[in-house]
N, C-alpha and C positions, 0 to 999 in steps of 0.2 A: 815342123808340125803343120799340117794343112788346116785351112779353116774348117773343113768338114770334120777333121779329127778333133779340133777344139770344141766344136758343137756337140760331138758325141760324148766328149769328156764332161762338158757342162750338164748334158742330160743325165749322164750316169751319176754325177754328184747330186743333181736335184732329186733323182729317184732314191739315192742313198739317204738323203736328208728326210724325205718323206717316210721311208722305211724306219729310220731311227725314231722319228716322231711317233709313228704308229706303235713301235715297240715300247716307247716310253709310256704309252697309254694302255698297255695290255699286260695282263698277268701281274705276278708279284704278290707278296704277302705283307700286309700292313700289321704292325704290332704296337699295342699300347696296353696299359694296365688298368684293372679295376681294383678298388680298394677292399672289395669283399666279393664273395659269391652273390649273384643275384638272389633276392629273396624269393622271387617267383618268375617262372617263364610263361605264366598265363598273362597275356597282355592286358586283360581286364583287371588284374589285381596288382598292378604296378604301384609301388609306394616309395621304393628306395631308388637311389641314383643308378646303381648297377643294372637293375631291372629296366629302368627307363632307357638306358643306353642300348640294351638288347632289343627292347621294343622298337627304338628308333631305327636300328640297323636292319631288323627283320620284318617289321610290321609295315604293311601297306595301308595307307590312310586315304580317306576320301578327299580331304582338303589339307594341304601342307602350309604352315606358316614358314615363309622363306626367312631363314635366320639372318640373312644379310640385308634384304630390303624391308623386312617386317611387313610384307604383303601377303595376301592369300594366294596360293597357286593351286590350280586344279590338278588333282592327282588321279585317283581311281574314279572320281566324279569329274567329268569334263565340263560340267556346268551345273549351276544350282540357282534356285529362285526362292526368296523369302516372301511369304504372303501372310494374310490374316493377322495383320498388325504385329508381326514378328513371332507368331505362335507356330507357324509351319515352315518347314524347309523341304523343298522338293529337289531331288538330285538326279541328274541324268548321268548314267555311268558309261564308262568306256566299254567298248565291246571287244571280244576276242582275247581277253586276258585270262590267264590260268594261275592257279596256285602253284607253288614249287613242286608239288606232287603231280601236277598235270590236271587237277580238277578245275573245270571251267568256273569262272567268277561270274556271279549274277546278283540281281537285287535280293534274291532269297538269302544270300550270305550276309548282306548288310542288315536285313531284317532280323535274322537270327542273332547276329552279334549285338545289335541294339537291345533286343529283348533280354538277352543274357546279361548285358551290361547294367540294365535298369532293374534287374531282379533284386529286390531288397534283401533277399537271403544271401546274396553274393558279397554284400558289404564292400562294393567297389568304390574306392576314392575317386576314380575317374567318372564313374557314374554319378557321384555326388555333384560334380560340376554341372550337370544337366538338370539338377533338381531345383528349379527356380521357385517352386511351390509344391505343396502337396498335390497329389493327383497323378494320374497315369500318363506316361509317355507312350503314345500310340504310333506304331509303324504300319505302313500300308504299301504293299508291293503293287505297283500300277503297271507293271509290264516287266519283261525279262531284265531290262536295263533301267528301270525307273523306280525310285523309292521315295516315299513321302513320310515325313516324321512330324507328328503334331505334339506340341508341348502344352501343358495345362495353362501356362502363362508365357508371355513373350520372353525370350532370352536375347539380351543385347549381345551383338557380335558373336552369334552362335557359331559362325564359321570356325572360329579359333578352337573351339572345343574338339572338333573333329580331328585336329592335329595329333591328338593323343588316343584315338580309337582305332586300334589295329584290327582290320576286318579279318574274321576267321571263317572257315568253311562252315556252312549251316549244320553239317552232321556232327561237329564237335563243339560248337560255340557254347553250348550250355554244360559241357563236361569239364569240370574244373581241373582235373588232373589227367586228362587224356594224354597219352604219349605222343599223339599226333599233333599236339600243340606246337611242337618245335619242328615238325616236318612239312606242314602245309601252311606256307606264309606267302604274302604278296610283296614283301620288301626286297631289297637288292641282295640280301644274304640270308642264308638259312643255317641254323645250327647243325654242325656236323659231329662235334665231339664235346662232351662235358666231363671234366675231371675236377670235381669239387676241391677247392683249396689250391689248385694248380693252374688250370687254364680252361678257356672255352674257345673252341675253334669254329669260326663261321666260314662257309664257303659260298661262292657266288651262286645265285639263284638262276638256274639255267632257263627258267621260264619268265624272268623278269621282263616287264613290258616296255621299260623306257629305252630310248636310243638317243645318242648324241646328235649334234647337228649334221654330222656326216653320215648318219644312218647306222653307226656301229652300236651294237647292243651293249647296254650297261649292266652291271658295273665293270670298270676296267680291271679291278683287282680280282685275283683268283681266290684270295682268302683274307680273313682278319683274325689274328691270334690275340686273345685277351687274357693276359696273365693275371693271376690274383696276387696282388702285392699291397699289403697294408702299409709298409714302411716307405715313406716318401723319399728318404735318403737312398734306399736301395733302388727306388724307381728312377731317380736321377742317375745313379750309377749305371743302371741298365740303359738309359738314354745315351750316356757318354760312350758306352761300348757298342751302340748300334742295335741293342737287343729290343728296345722299344723306340718308336719314332715320333710319338705324340705324348704330351702331358697336358692335361686340363688342370686348372686351379693349382698352379705351381705356387708353393709357399714362398714368401718374400726373401728369406735368406737363401733358399736354393735358387731362386730366380736371379738374385744378385750374383751368386757364385757362378751360374751358368752364363750370365751376361758377360762376365769378365773372361770366361774361357772361350765362349763361342757366341759372339753378339748376334750373329745372323739367325741363331736358332731361338733366341729369347725374345718374346713379344709382349709388351705391355700395351693392352688394348684400352687402357683408361678405366674410368669408373665403371664398376659392374652393377648388376642387379642383385648380387649376392651379399648376404649379411651373416654375421655369426651372432647367436643369441643363446641365452640360457632361460630355463623355465623351471617352475616348481610343480611337483606332482600334487594336483588339487582333487584327484578322484577320491570320492568317499569310499568306493569299494577297494581301494588299495590296502595293502597289509600294514600300512604305517600306523604308529600310535596316534590316537585321537588328538593329543596335544600338538603334535607336529602337523597334522592336517589342519588344525586351527590356525597355526602360523601361516602355512602356505596359502590358505584360502583368504587370508586377510590382505586387503589392498595396502594397508599401511606397512605391513611387513615387506611386501614385494617392492613398494616404492622406497622403503628404507634401504634394502639391499641394492637397488638401482642407484641411489644417491651415493652409496658408499663405494661404488666401483669407479675407478679412475679411467674413463674411456680414452681420454687423450694419451695416457701412458700406453694403453693397449695398442693404439694405433701407432704410436711413435716407437715403442720398444719391440713389440711382437711383429708388426708389419713394416717396420723400417720406413714409416711415413707413407707407405703405399696402401693406406686405408684412412677412413675418417670415422669419428665417433658415430655409432649407430643411433638411429632416431625412431623409426617406425616401420610398419610392414612393407612399405615401399621405399626403395632407396632414391636419393635425389637424381640418380642416373635416369629414372623413369620420369622424364619431365612432364608428361601429361597427367599422371595419376598421383604423383607425390604431393602431399599437403604442405605447401610452402610455409604455412604458419607454425609448423612444428620445429622443435630443435631438441638436441640430445638432452637427456636428463643431466643436469650439472653435477659434477663431483662436489659433494658437500656433506662432510661428516656430521656437522651439527644438525643439518636438515634430516639426516638419516636417524639420528638419536631422537629427534623431535617426533618423527613418524612413529618410532618404536614406543615412546612414552605414552602415546595416545592409546596403545593397546596394553599398557601395564608392564611393558618391559623395563628393566632397570639394570644399571651396572652394579655389580657386587665385586668390588675391587676391580680386577681387569677382566672379569667375566660377565657377559650379558646373560641375564636370566628372565624368563617370562614371569607372568603374574603369580604362577603357582611354584616358582622356584626352580623350574627346569633350566639347566644351562642350555644356551642356544648352540647346538652342534648339529650339523647336517652334512651329508655327502653329495658331491657333485660328480656325476659320471660323464665320460666322453669316450670317443673311440681312440684306442691306443695307436700309436704310430703317427698321429697327426701332430707334428711338432708345434704348430701355431697354437692349437687348442691346449696342448700340454703346457705351453708357456703362459697362455692366458689364465689357465687354471691356477698356476703358481702365483701370478700377480693378483688375481682375485682373492686367493687365500690370504695374501699379505694385507690386501685392503680391508677385508672383513675383520682381520685380527685387530685392526685399529679401533673397532667399535665393540670388541669383546666377543666376537663370534668365532668359533672354531669350525673351519671348513676342512673336511676330509676330501681330498681330490683323488678320484679313482678312475684312471683310464682302463677301459675294458676292450676286448676284441669286439669288432663292429657287430657281428651277429648277436652277441650277448646284450649290447646296448639296445639293438632293435627289439629283441625278445622282451626286455624289461619295459621299454616305453610303449610297446604295442600289445603285449599279451599279459605278462604277470603283474605289470604295474608295480614291481618291486624295486622302487628307486625313490629318492627324495628330490633331487634336482638334476637337470641334464644340460650339457653344453654341446650344441651341434650348430650346423649351418642350414639355411634355407636356400635351395637352388630354384630360382625362378626361371621357368622355361618360356615365359610369355610376359607381355607388358600388361595385359588385361587382368583386372581383379577377379573376373569370373573364374580364372584357373585356380584361385585360392578358396573356392567354396568349401572344399573338404577340410580346410584348415579352420575357417571361421564359423561355419555352421556348428552349433553345439552338438548336433547329431553326428557330425563327421568323425570318421575313424582317425583322421589326422588333426583333430582338434587337441593338440598334444597334451596340454595341461590337464584336461579332463575329457577324454574321448567317448564318443558314442552315448551321449546323454539322451534318455528317452524324451525328456522335456528340459528346457534350459534351467539350470540350477540357480542362476543368478539373474537379477533384473538387467544388468548390463550385457550379459550374453544373449538374453532375449532380444534386447535392442539391436545387437549386432546381427542376429538372425534376421530381424525384420529389415534392417538397412541393406544387408547383402542380397536378400531376395528382391527388395525394392530396386536396387541398381541393376540387378541381373535381368529384370523384366522391363526396365525403362529404355525406351528407344531414343529419348532425348539425352545427348551427351552431357549437357549441363546438369540435368537431374542426376545422372549416374555419378558424375564428379562430385556433387554436393553430398550424396549419400555415402560414398566411399571416403570422402574427406572426413565425414563424421565417424565412420568406423575407425579411421586412423587416430582420430582424437580420443575416442573411448579406449582404444588399445594403449595409447600414450598415457592416459589417466590411470587405467586399471593395472597396467603392466603384467598381463599374463605371460608375455614374453619380455625379457630384458634384452633389448637390442644393443649389442656391444660395439660392433664395428661394421662399417660397410666397406667391402674390399674392392681393390682394383682387380681387373681381370688379367691374370698373368699366365701365359701359356708357353709351351716349348714345341717347336716344330722342326723336325730334322730337314736339312736341305735335300735329303734323298726323296722326300715326299713331294710329288708334283700336284699342281692345281689346288694346293692348300691355301685357304683364305680365312684365317681364324676370325671369329666374331665374338661379341659380348654374350649373346644369347647361347644357352646350352643346346646341343653339345658343341662347345666352342671350336674345336680343331677338326672334327669330323662330321660336321653338319651336312657337308656335300659328299659323303662317303662314296657314293656311286661314281663320282667323277675323279676321285683320288687315284693315284698310281704311285709306284715306287720304283725308283731307278734300279 
C-alpha cells in the first residue's frame, strides 16, 4: 500500500464517520407514553400534565426556561427589557419566522395571544399566573416585531411566566375550539394524528426556525409517537421491548427492577420538585352532605387526618426509601424558596384524636363519630394504574382505621378524576401529585389564589371564603409584585407556614426524580425539572 493510498483510506473513513454522525442526528421516531389523553389542545387552557407535554413540544414561546441551567433563554423574543418598576416588559421579536402552516409570525400574534390569555371568560390557569392584582393587562404593538405588555402591578421574575405561553396566530387566538389550533404552531413539532385512547402522532415542523451549531435545521427527529398508557407496568414492558424509549416519573419498584436488568437505562436524578398529596373537597357548591362539608372545612379535622398518617412508612414502603416525608408546597430540593423552619407533620395518633375532640368527635367503640352521631366515613379517589398511589391509599386506609375512621379508597380512570375535581366536584377527598415546572412561586398563582381554577380544595371563589385564604391571596400578590428578593422570600415563607398550619393539602411524600432513557436515544440529558427526559426534544435523535 502506498502512502497516497493510505491517505485516501483515512479520508474515506473520516467522511464515513461524518456521514454516520449526521445520520445519527437525522430522522427517526421517538416514542413514549402519556398516562391519559390531553385534556385540551388549546395551549391557553393547559391544566393537566399530558396537555402541558403537548404544549411544550408544539408551542413556540417568547422566553424559555432552560431546564438544565435554569436560566432564561431568548426564543421567539431575541431580547427584552423590563421597565416602569417591573410593570412593563418590551420584547423585540425575531424576524422571518413562520407558523407551521406558513403564516408569518409578527407582534400582532403575540398581542392577540396575550389578550385571549387574559380574557376572564377563558378561565385560563396560565393567565392566572400573570394576575398580580386586579386591573387590566395591556398589550401594545410598537412595530411589526416589537410588543410591549403593561401590568397593573409589578411582577417579579415575569420572564419565567412566558415559558408557558405558546404563541398562536392572531386569526385563531381567541377561538377556543378552532381546528387550526393544532395546525398552526411555532414549536419543533406539530400534531399530525389524534386517536383518543390510543396515540398522538407529532411530526417535525417544516417551518421551525431553530438550527443547530452546524446550521442544520431542527428538530432532528421526523416524528414523536405518544401512546396513551395508564398502566405503569405495561409502560415498563413497552420500554423493555423497545416500543417506548423514555419514561418520566418512574415508580420506585419499577425503577429498581429496571436498574437490575439494564442499569444504563435507569437514572436517579436525586431529590425532585414533585410531591404527592391529598386534599379534601371544601367547596360549598359541591353535592356533598352538609355534615361532611363541615368536617372537611375544619382545620382541626384536616390536621387530625394529617397527624394520623405515617409518612415515614409511605416513604419507606411505597417508595423504597427514594422519597422523604412531605412538608410544604415547596420541596427541600428548591433550596431558594423552601421554608427551612418547617418540618413534616409528625405521625401522632394521640394528637390526631385531640384535634378531633376539639370539634366534638368521639370514639364509639372502634368507630369515630361526629358530634351529631354520624360515623366518620369518606372516600379517597386517585388515578387507577398508578401503583405508588394505590399502595399509599391502602396504607392511609390502615392508618385511619387506627383512630376509628373508615376510608373507602377508589381508584378511577384519570379523565374521571379530572372531571370530578374540576367540574362536577362530586368527590370527598383526592390523592394526586403536583408537578412543578419551575422553581419560582409565581408559577403557582393559579393554585394559591382563591379565585384560581386550580385552587383544588375550593376552586374559583368569587371572594375568599376564609380569612387564611384571603391572607394567602394578599401574600401571593405581594410577593408577585415585589422586586426585592428578600421581601418575596419573606412573603412566600409565610404562605408556606399558613399552608402548613391550615393543611388544605396534606403533603405526604417528596419524591426522588426517577427516569428511564433507552440507549438508542442520542443527546438525552435528563434533568429534575419537567419534562425531565425530553426537555431538549428538538436535539434528540434515535439510532
